ZADO-1210 file (C-alpha; in nm, 4 decimals, padded with zeros to 6 digits):
<atoms>
<atom x="10.3882" y="07.8095" z="04.3788" code="UNK" pos="1"/>
<atom x="10.6417" y="07.8216" z="04.0902" code="UNK" pos="2"/>
<atom x="10.9165" y="07.5927" z="04.1795" code="UNK" pos="3"/>
<atom x="11.1649" y="07.7144" z="03.9230" code="UNK" pos="4"/>
<atom x="11.1537" y="08.0705" z="04.0363" code="UNK" pos="5"/>
<atom x="11.0646" y="07.9975" z="04.4019" code="UNK" pos="6"/>
<atom x="10.7757" y="08.2478" z="04.4009" code="UNK" pos="7"/>
<atom x="10.5023" y="08.2259" z="04.6579" code="UNK" pos="8"/>
<atom x="10.1311" y="08.3294" z="04.6379" code="UNK" pos="9"/>
<atom x="09.9601" y="08.4914" z="04.9329" code="UNK" pos="10"/>
<atom x="09.7930" y="08.1746" z="05.0104" code="UNK" pos="11"/>
<atom x="10.1259" y="07.9923" z="05.0320" code="UNK" pos="12"/>
<atom x="10.2790" y="08.2692" z="05.2471" code="UNK" pos="13"/>
<atom x="09.9865" y="08.2428" z="05.4762" code="UNK" pos="14"/>
<atom x="10.0351" y="07.8737" z="05.5187" code="UNK" pos="15"/>
<atom x="10.4032" y="07.9093" z="05.5891" code="UNK" pos="16"/>
<atom x="10.4010" y="08.2149" z="05.8257" code="UNK" pos="17"/>
<atom x="10.0480" y="08.1452" z="05.9909" code="UNK" pos="18"/>
<atom x="09.9405" y="08.5037" z="05.9085" code="UNK" pos="19"/>
<atom x="09.5954" y="08.5481" z="05.7702" code="UNK" pos="20"/>
<atom x="09.5708" y="08.6364" z="05.3937" code="UNK" pos="21"/>
<atom x="09.4146" y="08.9641" z="05.4846" code="UNK" pos="22"/>
<atom x="09.6914" y="09.0585" z="05.7082" code="UNK" pos="23"/>
<atom x="09.9465" y="08.9870" z="05.4448" code="UNK" pos="24"/>
<atom x="09.7626" y="09.1788" z="05.1874" code="UNK" pos="25"/>
<atom x="09.7613" y="09.4717" z="05.4316" code="UNK" pos="26"/>
<atom x="10.1343" y="09.4504" z="05.4815" code="UNK" pos="27"/>
<atom x="10.1691" y="09.4340" z="05.1040" code="UNK" pos="28"/>
<atom x="09.9425" y="09.7321" z="05.0476" code="UNK" pos="29"/>
<atom x="10.1419" y="09.9204" z="05.3090" code="UNK" pos="30"/>
<atom x="10.4679" y="09.8551" z="05.1294" code="UNK" pos="31"/>
<atom x="10.6124" y="09.6681" z="05.4244" code="UNK" pos="32"/>
<atom x="10.6340" y="09.3420" z="05.2228" code="UNK" pos="33"/>
<atom x="10.5976" y="09.4355" z="04.8575" code="UNK" pos="34"/>
<atom x="10.5149" y="09.1686" z="04.6013" code="UNK" pos="35"/>
<atom x="10.8124" y="09.0599" z="04.3998" code="UNK" pos="36"/>
<atom x="10.6047" y="09.0376" z="04.0796" code="UNK" pos="37"/>
<atom x="10.2643" y="08.9329" z="03.9539" code="UNK" pos="38"/>
<atom x="10.1308" y="08.6218" z="03.7781" code="UNK" pos="39"/>
<atom x="10.0013" y="08.6494" z="03.4262" code="UNK" pos="40"/>
<atom x="09.6434" y="08.6496" z="03.5808" code="UNK" pos="41"/>
<atom x="09.7447" y="08.9562" z="03.8086" code="UNK" pos="42"/>
<atom x="09.8044" y="08.7637" z="04.1335" code="UNK" pos="43"/>
<atom x="10.0782" y="08.8886" z="04.3773" code="UNK" pos="44"/>
<atom x="10.3830" y="08.6722" z="04.3970" code="UNK" pos="45"/>
<atom x="10.6609" y="08.6833" z="04.6578" code="UNK" pos="46"/>
<atom x="11.0050" y="08.5591" z="04.6800" code="UNK" pos="47"/>
<atom x="11.1975" y="08.3939" z="04.9607" code="UNK" pos="48"/>
<atom x="11.3250" y="08.7337" z="05.0990" code="UNK" pos="49"/>
<atom x="10.9552" y="08.8398" z="05.1295" code="UNK" pos="50"/>
<atom x="10.8788" y="08.5178" z="05.3244" code="UNK" pos="51"/>
<atom x="11.1796" y="08.5873" z="05.5516" code="UNK" pos="52"/>
<atom x="11.0575" y="08.9465" z="05.6018" code="UNK" pos="53"/>
<atom x="10.7136" y="08.8253" z="05.6960" code="UNK" pos="54"/>
<atom x="10.8412" y="08.5814" z="05.9348" code="UNK" pos="55"/>
<atom x="11.0645" y="08.8530" z="06.1082" code="UNK" pos="56"/>
<atom x="10.7624" y="09.0942" z="06.1055" code="UNK" pos="57"/>
<atom x="10.5281" y="08.8390" z="06.2668" code="UNK" pos="58"/>
<atom x="10.7882" y="08.7678" z="06.5349" code="UNK" pos="59"/>
<atom x="10.8466" y="09.1354" z="06.6244" code="UNK" pos="60"/>
<atom x="10.4749" y="09.2180" z="06.6149" code="UNK" pos="61"/>
<atom x="10.4246" y="08.9245" z="06.8596" code="UNK" pos="62"/>
<atom x="10.6780" y="09.0854" z="07.0920" code="UNK" pos="63"/>
<atom x="10.4677" y="09.4027" z="07.0906" code="UNK" pos="64"/>
<atom x="10.6832" y="09.6156" z="06.8579" code="UNK" pos="65"/>
<atom x="10.5106" y="09.8806" z="06.6580" code="UNK" pos="66"/>
<atom x="10.4815" y="09.8494" z="06.2736" code="UNK" pos="67"/>
<atom x="10.6706" y="10.1751" z="06.2063" code="UNK" pos="68"/>
<atom x="10.9738" y="10.0465" z="06.4055" code="UNK" pos="69"/>
<atom x="10.9611" y="09.7071" z="06.2305" code="UNK" pos="70"/>
<atom x="10.9670" y="09.8934" z="05.8913" code="UNK" pos="71"/>
<atom x="11.2931" y="10.0506" z="05.9973" code="UNK" pos="72"/>
<atom x="11.4350" y="09.7085" z="06.0930" code="UNK" pos="73"/>
<atom x="11.3250" y="09.5633" z="05.7550" code="UNK" pos="74"/>
<atom x="11.4805" y="09.8638" z="05.5831" code="UNK" pos="75"/>
<atom x="11.8024" y="09.8079" z="05.7852" code="UNK" pos="76"/>
<atom x="11.7805" y="10.1467" z="05.9480" code="UNK" pos="77"/>
<atom x="11.7828" y="09.9733" z="06.2895" code="UNK" pos="78"/>
<atom x="11.9268" y="09.6384" z="06.3956" code="UNK" pos="79"/>
<atom x="11.7177" y="09.3806" z="06.5631" code="UNK" pos="80"/>
<atom x="11.9424" y="09.4092" z="06.8731" code="UNK" pos="81"/>
<atom x="11.8833" y="09.7801" z="06.9054" code="UNK" pos="82"/>
<atom x="11.5129" y="09.7384" z="06.8777" code="UNK" pos="83"/>
<atom x="11.5196" y="09.4474" z="07.1246" code="UNK" pos="84"/>
<atom x="11.7157" y="09.6423" z="07.3963" code="UNK" pos="85"/>
<atom x="11.4829" y="09.9505" z="07.3645" code="UNK" pos="86"/>
<atom x="11.1738" y="09.7282" z="07.3710" code="UNK" pos="87"/>
<atom x="11.3054" y="09.5352" z="07.6750" code="UNK" pos="88"/>
<atom x="11.3634" y="09.8637" z="07.8534" code="UNK" pos="89"/>
<atom x="11.0015" y="09.9697" z="07.7712" code="UNK" pos="90"/>
<atom x="10.8733" y="09.6441" z="07.8901" code="UNK" pos="91"/>
<atom x="11.0546" y="09.6786" z="08.2120" code="UNK" pos="92"/>
<atom x="10.8747" y="10.0037" z="08.2826" code="UNK" pos="93"/>
<atom x="10.5460" y="09.8446" z="08.2021" code="UNK" pos="94"/>
<atom x="10.6161" y="09.5550" z="08.4262" code="UNK" pos="95"/>
<atom x="10.6967" y="09.7805" z="08.7202" code="UNK" pos="96"/>
<atom x="10.3794" y="09.9779" z="08.6708" code="UNK" pos="97"/>
<atom x="10.1794" y="09.6582" z="08.6569" code="UNK" pos="98"/>
<atom x="10.3421" y="09.5194" z="08.9578" code="UNK" pos="99"/>
<atom x="10.2855" y="09.8319" z="09.1500" code="UNK" pos="100"/>
<atom x="09.9266" y="09.8412" z="09.0317" code="UNK" pos="101"/>
<atom x="09.8753" y="09.4917" z="09.1525" code="UNK" pos="102"/>
<atom x="10.0223" y="09.5734" z="09.4989" code="UNK" pos="103"/>
<atom x="09.7858" y="09.8766" z="09.5298" code="UNK" pos="104"/>
<atom x="09.4905" y="09.6563" z="09.4395" code="UNK" pos="105"/>
<atom x="09.5994" y="09.3912" z="09.7010" code="UNK" pos="106"/>
<atom x="09.6476" y="09.6606" z="09.9649" code="UNK" pos="107"/>
<atom x="09.2977" y="09.8014" z="09.9107" code="UNK" pos="108"/>
<atom x="09.1409" y="09.4555" z="09.8939" code="UNK" pos="109"/>
<atom x="09.3135" y="09.3787" z="10.2327" code="UNK" pos="110"/>
<atom x="09.2264" y="09.7071" z="10.4043" code="UNK" pos="111"/>
<atom x="08.8937" y="09.7781" z="10.2658" code="UNK" pos="112"/>
<atom x="08.9960" y="10.1347" z="10.1763" code="UNK" pos="113"/>
<atom x="08.7433" y="10.3941" z="10.0829" code="UNK" pos="114"/>
<atom x="08.7386" y="10.5359" z="09.7358" code="UNK" pos="115"/>
<atom x="08.9313" y="10.8463" z="09.8453" code="UNK" pos="116"/>
<atom x="09.1900" y="10.6340" z="10.0170" code="UNK" pos="117"/>
<atom x="09.2191" y="10.4205" z="09.7157" code="UNK" pos="118"/>
<atom x="09.2783" y="10.7336" z="09.4907" code="UNK" pos="119"/>
<atom x="09.5369" y="10.8631" z="09.7321" code="UNK" pos="120"/>
<atom x="09.7129" y="10.5306" z="09.7421" code="UNK" pos="121"/>
<atom x="09.7277" y="10.5044" z="09.3704" code="UNK" pos="122"/>
<atom x="09.8450" y="10.8646" z="09.3354" code="UNK" pos="123"/>
<atom x="10.1322" y="10.8445" z="09.5924" code="UNK" pos="124"/>
<atom x="10.2594" y="10.4934" z="09.4542" code="UNK" pos="125"/>
<atom x="10.2560" y="10.6362" z="09.0931" code="UNK" pos="126"/>
<atom x="10.5286" y="10.8797" z="09.1788" code="UNK" pos="127"/>
<atom x="10.8501" y="10.8102" z="09.0232" code="UNK" pos="128"/>
<atom x="11.1503" y="10.6839" z="09.2295" code="UNK" pos="129"/>
<atom x="11.2973" y="11.0397" z="09.1854" code="UNK" pos="130"/>
<atom x="10.9758" y="11.2046" z="09.2985" code="UNK" pos="131"/>
<atom x="10.9525" y="10.9722" z="09.6058" code="UNK" pos="132"/>
<atom x="11.3113" y="11.0603" z="09.6884" code="UNK" pos="133"/>
<atom x="11.2357" y="11.4223" z="09.6611" code="UNK" pos="134"/>
<atom x="10.9343" y="11.3936" z="09.9034" code="UNK" pos="135"/>
<atom x="11.1683" y="11.2365" z="10.1528" code="UNK" pos="136"/>
<atom x="11.4337" y="11.4958" z="10.0852" code="UNK" pos="137"/>
<atom x="11.1854" y="11.7645" z="10.1484" code="UNK" pos="138"/>
<atom x="11.0826" y="11.6037" z="10.4773" code="UNK" pos="139"/>
<atom x="11.4532" y="11.5947" z="10.5979" code="UNK" pos="140"/>
<atom x="11.5006" y="11.9507" z="10.4902" code="UNK" pos="141"/>
<atom x="11.1793" y="12.0702" z="10.6447" code="UNK" pos="142"/>
<atom x="11.2528" y="11.8851" z="10.9676" code="UNK" pos="143"/>
<atom x="11.6335" y="11.9448" z="11.0007" code="UNK" pos="144"/>
<atom x="11.6910" y="12.2369" z="10.7682" code="UNK" pos="145"/>
<atom x="11.7397" y="12.5033" z="11.0472" code="UNK" pos="146"/>
<atom x="12.0924" y="12.6286" z="11.1278" code="UNK" pos="147"/>
<atom x="12.0858" y="12.4446" z="11.4767" code="UNK" pos="148"/>
<atom x="12.0052" y="12.1009" z="11.3341" code="UNK" pos="149"/>
<atom x="12.2224" y="11.8287" z="11.4750" code="UNK" pos="150"/>
<atom x="12.4264" y="11.6695" z="11.1879" code="UNK" pos="151"/>
<atom x="12.4286" y="11.3463" z="11.3553" code="UNK" pos="152"/>
<atom x="12.0467" y="11.3494" z="11.3658" code="UNK" pos="153"/>
<atom x="12.0192" y="11.4372" z="10.9984" code="UNK" pos="154"/>
<atom x="12.2756" y="11.1582" z="10.9095" code="UNK" pos="155"/>
<atom x="12.0743" y="10.9180" z="11.1157" code="UNK" pos="156"/>
<atom x="11.7519" y="10.9867" z="10.9300" code="UNK" pos="157"/>
<atom x="11.9108" y="10.9978" z="10.5883" code="UNK" pos="158"/>
<atom x="12.0827" y="10.6601" z="10.6517" code="UNK" pos="159"/>
<atom x="11.7354" y="10.5103" z="10.6833" code="UNK" pos="160"/>
<atom x="11.5664" y="10.6624" z="10.3874" code="UNK" pos="161"/>
<atom x="11.2599" y="10.4651" z="10.2852" code="UNK" pos="162"/>
<atom x="11.2751" y="10.3371" z="09.9335" code="UNK" pos="163"/>
<atom x="10.9747" y="10.1691" z="09.7903" code="UNK" pos="164"/>
<atom x="11.0934" y="09.8698" z="09.5694" code="UNK" pos="165"/>
<atom x="10.9842" y="09.8135" z="09.2081" code="UNK" pos="166"/>
<atom x="10.7726" y="09.5110" z="09.2970" code="UNK" pos="167"/>
<atom x="10.6418" y="09.6070" z="09.6506" code="UNK" pos="168"/>
<atom x="10.4110" y="09.3884" z="09.8614" code="UNK" pos="169"/>
<atom x="10.0668" y="09.5110" z="09.9510" code="UNK" pos="170"/>
<atom x="10.2019" y="09.5677" z="10.3025" code="UNK" pos="171"/>
<atom x="10.4921" y="09.7900" z="10.1691" code="UNK" pos="172"/>
<atom x="10.2382" y="09.9952" z="09.9538" code="UNK" pos="173"/>
<atom x="10.0220" y="10.0563" z="10.2497" code="UNK" pos="174"/>
<atom x="10.3243" y="10.1442" z="10.4621" code="UNK" pos="175"/>
<atom x="10.4626" y="10.3869" z="10.2026" code="UNK" pos="176"/>
<atom x="10.1156" y="10.5649" z="10.1759" code="UNK" pos="177"/>
<atom x="10.0965" y="10.6101" z="10.5437" code="UNK" pos="178"/>
<atom x="10.4613" y="10.7230" z="10.5613" code="UNK" pos="179"/>
<atom x="10.4031" y="10.9738" z="10.2846" code="UNK" pos="180"/>
<atom x="10.1195" y="11.1361" z="10.4740" code="UNK" pos="181"/>
<atom x="10.3032" y="11.1194" z="10.8066" code="UNK" pos="182"/>
<atom x="10.6252" y="11.3146" z="10.6782" code="UNK" pos="183"/>
<atom x="10.4076" y="11.6081" z="10.5493" code="UNK" pos="184"/>
<atom x="10.2611" y="11.6690" z="10.9029" code="UNK" pos="185"/>
<atom x="10.4236" y="11.9603" z="11.0856" code="UNK" pos="186"/>
<atom x="10.3605" y="11.8195" z="11.4279" code="UNK" pos="187"/>
<atom x="10.5214" y="11.4944" z="11.3359" code="UNK" pos="188"/>
<atom x="10.8273" y="11.6998" z="11.2018" code="UNK" pos="189"/>
<atom x="10.8610" y="11.8742" z="11.5239" code="UNK" pos="190"/>
<atom x="10.8282" y="11.5450" z="11.7191" code="UNK" pos="191"/>
<atom x="11.0779" y="11.3825" z="11.4930" code="UNK" pos="192"/>
<atom x="11.3184" y="11.6738" z="11.5428" code="UNK" pos="193"/>
<atom x="11.3307" y="11.6471" z="11.9143" code="UNK" pos="194"/>
<atom x="11.3460" y="11.2601" z="11.9300" code="UNK" pos="195"/>
<atom x="11.6380" y="11.2455" z="11.6656" code="UNK" pos="196"/>
<atom x="11.8363" y="11.5124" z="11.8447" code="UNK" pos="197"/>
<atom x="11.7847" y="11.3248" z="12.1731" code="UNK" pos="198"/>
<atom x="11.8915" y="10.9858" z="12.0286" code="UNK" pos="199"/>
<atom x="12.1856" y="11.1347" z="11.8280" code="UNK" pos="200"/>
<atom x="12.3248" y="11.3095" z="12.1382" code="UNK" pos="201"/>
<atom x="12.2896" y="10.9834" z="12.3310" code="UNK" pos="202"/>
<atom x="12.0909" y="11.1425" z="12.6016" code="UNK" pos="203"/>
<atom x="11.9198" y="10.9001" z="12.8195" code="UNK" pos="204"/>
<atom x="11.6292" y="10.9316" z="13.0558" code="UNK" pos="205"/>
<atom x="11.6817" y="11.0515" z="13.4074" code="UNK" pos="206"/>
<atom x="11.5132" y="10.7416" z="13.5480" code="UNK" pos="207"/>
<atom x="11.7560" y="10.5192" z="13.3526" code="UNK" pos="208"/>
<atom x="12.0382" y="10.6909" z="13.5329" code="UNK" pos="209"/>
<atom x="11.8645" y="10.6773" z="13.8651" code="UNK" pos="210"/>
<atom x="11.7894" y="10.2969" z="13.8658" code="UNK" pos="211"/>
<atom x="12.1171" y="10.1879" z="13.7002" code="UNK" pos="212"/>
<atom x="12.2183" y="10.0151" z="13.3777" code="UNK" pos="213"/>
<atom x="12.1664" y="09.6649" z="13.5364" code="UNK" pos="214"/>
<atom x="11.8087" y="09.7119" z="13.6091" code="UNK" pos="215"/>
<atom x="11.7434" y="09.8813" z="13.2854" code="UNK" pos="216"/>
<atom x="11.9061" y="09.5911" z="13.0943" code="UNK" pos="217"/>
<atom x="11.6888" y="09.3490" z="13.2966" code="UNK" pos="218"/>
<atom x="11.3829" y="09.5551" z="13.2140" code="UNK" pos="219"/>
<atom x="11.4534" y="09.5595" z="12.8422" code="UNK" pos="220"/>
<atom x="11.5079" y="09.1959" z="12.8338" code="UNK" pos="221"/>
<atom x="11.1930" y="09.1098" z="13.0362" code="UNK" pos="222"/>
<atom x="10.9734" y="09.3338" z="12.8159" code="UNK" pos="223"/>
<atom x="11.1222" y="09.2051" z="12.4875" code="UNK" pos="224"/>
<atom x="11.0613" y="08.8393" z="12.6081" code="UNK" pos="225"/>
<atom x="10.7043" y="08.9488" z="12.6764" code="UNK" pos="226"/>
<atom x="10.6521" y="09.1113" z="12.3349" code="UNK" pos="227"/>
<atom x="10.8172" y="08.8073" z="12.1536" code="UNK" pos="228"/>
<atom x="10.5749" y="08.5954" z="12.3406" code="UNK" pos="229"/>
<atom x="10.2764" y="08.7979" z="12.2321" code="UNK" pos="230"/>
<atom x="10.1836" y="08.8975" z="12.5821" code="UNK" pos="231"/>
<atom x="09.9319" y="09.1812" z="12.5932" code="UNK" pos="232"/>
<atom x="10.0504" y="09.4553" z="12.8351" code="UNK" pos="233"/>
<atom x="09.6938" y="09.5164" z="12.9491" code="UNK" pos="234"/>
<atom x="09.6035" y="09.1505" z="12.9972" code="UNK" pos="235"/>
<atom x="09.6472" y="08.9007" z="13.2573" code="UNK" pos="236"/>
<atom x="09.9614" y="08.7801" z="13.1102" code="UNK" pos="237"/>
<atom x="10.1429" y="09.1017" z="13.1468" code="UNK" pos="238"/>
<atom x="10.0602" y="09.1603" z="13.5179" code="UNK" pos="239"/>
<atom x="10.3258" y="08.9262" z="13.6670" code="UNK" pos="240"/>
<atom x="10.5879" y="09.0940" z="13.4397" code="UNK" pos="241"/>
<atom x="10.4983" y="09.4443" z="13.5344" code="UNK" pos="242"/>
<atom x="10.4361" y="09.3680" z="13.9009" code="UNK" pos="243"/>
<atom x="10.7940" y="09.2263" z="13.9239" code="UNK" pos="244"/>
<atom x="10.9323" y="09.5280" z="13.7599" code="UNK" pos="245"/>
<atom x="10.7506" y="09.7768" z="13.9617" code="UNK" pos="246"/>
<atom x="10.8751" y="09.6139" z="14.2874" code="UNK" pos="247"/>
<atom x="11.2398" y="09.6198" z="14.1492" code="UNK" pos="248"/>
<atom x="11.2165" y="09.9772" z="14.0629" code="UNK" pos="249"/>
<atom x="11.0541" y="10.0847" z="14.3930" code="UNK" pos="250"/>
<atom x="11.3262" y="09.8818" z="14.5951" code="UNK" pos="251"/>
<atom x="11.6087" y="10.0697" z="14.4037" code="UNK" pos="252"/>
<atom x="11.4511" y="10.4060" z="14.4464" code="UNK" pos="253"/>
<atom x="11.3317" y="10.3662" z="14.7944" code="UNK" pos="254"/>
<atom x="10.9690" y="10.4039" z="14.7066" code="UNK" pos="255"/>
<atom x="10.6459" y="10.2228" z="14.7795" code="UNK" pos="256"/>
<atom x="10.5173" y="10.0225" z="14.4706" code="UNK" pos="257"/>
<atom x="10.1744" y="10.1637" z="14.4908" code="UNK" pos="258"/>
<atom x="09.9432" y="10.3122" z="14.2193" code="UNK" pos="259"/>
<atom x="10.1060" y="10.6617" z="14.2491" code="UNK" pos="260"/>
<atom x="10.4504" y="10.5126" z="14.1985" code="UNK" pos="261"/>
<atom x="10.3297" y="10.3206" z="13.8934" code="UNK" pos="262"/>
<atom x="10.2143" y="10.6518" z="13.7342" code="UNK" pos="263"/>
<atom x="10.5272" y="10.8195" z="13.8270" code="UNK" pos="264"/>
<atom x="10.7332" y="10.5569" z="13.6583" code="UNK" pos="265"/>
<atom x="10.5055" y="10.5669" z="13.3479" code="UNK" pos="266"/>
<atom x="10.5468" y="10.9498" z="13.3168" code="UNK" pos="267"/>
<atom x="10.9198" y="10.9089" z="13.3402" code="UNK" pos="268"/>
<atom x="10.9345" y="10.6681" z="13.0682" code="UNK" pos="269"/>
<atom x="10.6822" y="10.8549" z="12.8564" code="UNK" pos="270"/>
<atom x="10.9403" y="11.1454" z="12.8172" code="UNK" pos="271"/>
<atom x="11.1231" y="10.9196" z="12.5643" code="UNK" pos="272"/>
<atom x="10.8356" y="10.7615" z="12.3942" code="UNK" pos="273"/>
<atom x="10.6515" y="10.9175" z="12.0937" code="UNK" pos="274"/>
<atom x="10.4143" y="10.6745" z="11.9345" code="UNK" pos="275"/>
<atom x="10.4334" y="10.8642" z="11.6002" code="UNK" pos="276"/>
<atom x="10.8047" y="10.8592" z="11.5773" code="UNK" pos="277"/>
<atom x="10.8039" y="10.4909" z="11.6745" code="UNK" pos="278"/>
<atom x="10.5497" y="10.4376" z="11.3930" code="UNK" pos="279"/>
<atom x="10.7696" y="10.6235" z="11.1447" code="UNK" pos="280"/>
<atom x="11.0643" y="10.3870" z="11.2143" code="UNK" pos="281"/>
<atom x="10.8424" y="10.0764" z="11.1916" code="UNK" pos="282"/>
<atom x="10.7071" y="10.2034" z="10.8475" code="UNK" pos="283"/>
<atom x="11.0592" y="10.2639" z="10.7289" code="UNK" pos="284"/>
<atom x="11.1547" y="09.8954" z="10.8199" code="UNK" pos="285"/>
<atom x="10.8440" y="09.7717" z="10.6318" code="UNK" pos="286"/>
<atom x="10.8932" y="09.9891" z="10.3208" code="UNK" pos="287"/>
<atom x="11.2697" y="09.8968" z="10.2966" code="UNK" pos="288"/>
<atom x="11.1872" y="09.5275" z="10.3536" code="UNK" pos="289"/>
<atom x="11.4426" y="09.5298" z="10.6418" code="UNK" pos="290"/>
<atom x="11.4512" y="09.2491" z="10.8842" code="UNK" pos="291"/>
<atom x="11.3308" y="09.3768" z="11.2295" code="UNK" pos="292"/>
<atom x="11.6229" y="09.3929" z="11.4624" code="UNK" pos="293"/>
<atom x="11.5015" y="09.2999" z="11.8228" code="UNK" pos="294"/>
<atom x="11.7281" y="09.5426" z="11.9917" code="UNK" pos="295"/>
<atom x="11.5687" y="09.8298" z="11.8099" code="UNK" pos="296"/>
<atom x="11.2123" y="09.7349" z="11.8834" code="UNK" pos="297"/>
<atom x="11.0780" y="10.0097" z="12.1233" code="UNK" pos="298"/>
<atom x="11.0053" y="09.8452" z="12.4566" code="UNK" pos="299"/>
<atom x="10.8843" y="10.1533" z="12.6347" code="UNK" pos="300"/>
<atom x="10.5327" y="10.1641" z="12.4729" code="UNK" pos="301"/>
<atom x="10.4659" y="09.8157" z="12.6051" code="UNK" pos="302"/>
<atom x="10.5944" y="09.9246" z="12.9498" code="UNK" pos="303"/>
<atom x="10.3948" y="10.2358" z="12.9654" code="UNK" pos="304"/>
<atom x="10.0729" y="10.0550" z="12.8598" code="UNK" pos="305"/>
<atom x="10.1332" y="09.7918" z="13.1328" code="UNK" pos="306"/>
<atom x="10.1985" y="10.0495" z="13.3957" code="UNK" pos="307"/>
<atom x="09.8973" y="10.2392" z="13.3099" code="UNK" pos="308"/>
<atom x="09.6725" y="09.9411" z="13.2986" code="UNK" pos="309"/>
<atom x="09.7705" y="09.8661" z="13.6432" code="UNK" pos="310"/>
<atom x="09.6471" y="10.2027" z="13.7937" code="UNK" pos="311"/>
<atom x="09.3716" y="10.0243" z="13.9807" code="UNK" pos="312"/>
<atom x="09.5716" y="09.7248" z="14.0870" code="UNK" pos="313"/>
<atom x="09.6282" y="09.7047" z="14.4558" code="UNK" pos="314"/>
<atom x="09.9797" y="09.7698" z="14.5738" code="UNK" pos="315"/>
</atoms>
């Protein structure tokens, strides 16, 4: 180094910046950091400005910024702040893509999906947020787009639009994939249309009116407690619960609590229960990361299974 003129050789620049000599020589040949002058022996020499340019170049390269953009920064065509903002936005996109990929892999690992299922999962989760919203909008229009659609039913479904987060869990990814397949099924759309209209109109089941609100509230409470306790409706633990409820229903309706009556009650409650619709709402809760509201947990599926499991139970 020549102290009087503050000029640096490539070797000195390498020691100060931590860049290999061959890398500095490449930048020099490319014109990104040109030598200030040459020594009498023909060696390249660089001034303090070149040293500072190299240090900035190294920092920006470590942050993943391409050389062409760095050249524009060094030439003062772009500010560091502008480049940093644009690069941060690009990194956000990359991070979201990696997070989604990680969630897909975890979902595949946890479910043991086949190769075709894995491809489908990857394809559906690769959709942009706008494309995912369009998929749900198509479902809503296809389900309720007719002129006789109940506005309340449409509003109810739109208010609970599933929205996959940027960093979904493996459970959310699996739920979204299942949901995406479900909303494209015409049979499900017909079921959803009927269920949403009935719920929006506030129409209850005939049996609910026949036995009265007091017994229905008691039934919902007992079944919810059984579900919260993890009691299997077809196991021995569910037998005392369903036996008590059947007895109460028979007493109010003036019927005999026999096997025929159990089947009759099951059929009446089955009118309001559609397992695919229940599954849709459960998947929406999972995808949106919503806390499960106990009052919205369907109790009829448990009740129907318990009633049906007791067909052979003596009256």
